[in-house]
N, C-alpha and C positions, 0 to 999 in steps of 0.2 A: 629585269622588267617583269618577266613571267615566272611564277613559281612552278618549277618542273613537276613537283608533286601534284599540284592542282591540275596541271595539264594532263598528267597521267591518269588521274582519277576521272576527269571528264571523258577522256578517250576510252578508258575501261568501261565506263557507263554506256557510252555510245556503242561499243562492241557488244556488250551484254544485251543491249536493245536491238542489235542488228541494224544500226543506223550509221550512215556517214554524215558528216557535218561540213557545211561550206566553211571557207575561211572566215567569212563574215559572221556566221553563227558561232564559230569557235571563239573568235575575238569577243563577240557579245557576251558569251558565257564567262569570259575572263574579265568582263567589265569595261571593254574598249569598243570603240567604233572602228570600222575598217579604214585603215590607211596602208599604203604600201610599206612604209617603214615598220609599222606594227606587224604586218604580215611577214616581212623578212625576219624580224626578231622572233616571231612565233616559229617560223621554219627552222631556225637554228635550234630552238628547244626541241622541236619534233625530230630533227636529225640526231641530236644527242640522245634523246629517248630511244630511238630505234637502234642506235649503236649499243646502248646499254642492254636493251632487250635481246639483241642478237647474241651478245656475250652470255646472257642469262638463259639462252635457249627458248626465249619467248618470241612470238611473232611481232613484227612491227605494228605500230598503231598509227603512224603518220599517214598511211594509206587511207585512213578514214577521213582525212581533211582534204576536201576537194573544191574545185572551182564550181561555182553555181552554173556557169554556162554549159559545161559538158560532163560534170560529175567525175572529173579526173583530177588527181593531184597535179600541181604545177610541174613544169619542166624540171625544176630543181630536184623533185623527188626522184625522178628517173635518173638524172645525171649523178646525184649523190650516191646512188646505189649501183651504178653501172659496174663498178669494180667487183661487186658481189654477184654478178649475173650467173656465174657458174654454180654458186651456192644456193641461189634463190629458186624456189619451185616454179615450174611453169616455163613456157617459152618466152625468153626475153624479147620484148617488142622491138621492132626496128625503128619505131618512132614513138614519141610520147603523146600522140593523138591518134584517133582512128580506132578501128575495130580491134586490132592486136593489142593496143594499149588498154582499151576497155576490158577486154577479156583478161588480160594480165592483172589489172587492178581488181576486177571482180573476184578472181581467184584469191588474191592476197587479202581482200576484205573478208571473204568467206573463211579463210584460215584464222583471221583475227576473231571473227564472230564466233566460230566454233570453239576456239581455245578459251575465250573468256566466258562463254555460256556454260562450259563444262562444269559439272558439280564439283 
């Protein structure tokens, strides 16, 4: 459904610009309106991208795709990375909402921004 290369290029552009994208914005850039099935399909591509990035020594970019309501990735982002909590920088949040989650997401967004802005 989604071209992983296109998703990666959109996310790299967002990282270079220092911007997060809502799920709806991301789907719109891919030529789709927001639906839950499309969002779930996008999340699978985002998870696969982040696993490839982890293996390549790059920061994940899925953290840049967030809910409009609170600026956080969905619960699935946290759950799918929980097994990596010892490897990931920053204090692993106890919940996927609230101040701890916001701080954790901000740290990982900054890591992505800094990495992709580098000359």
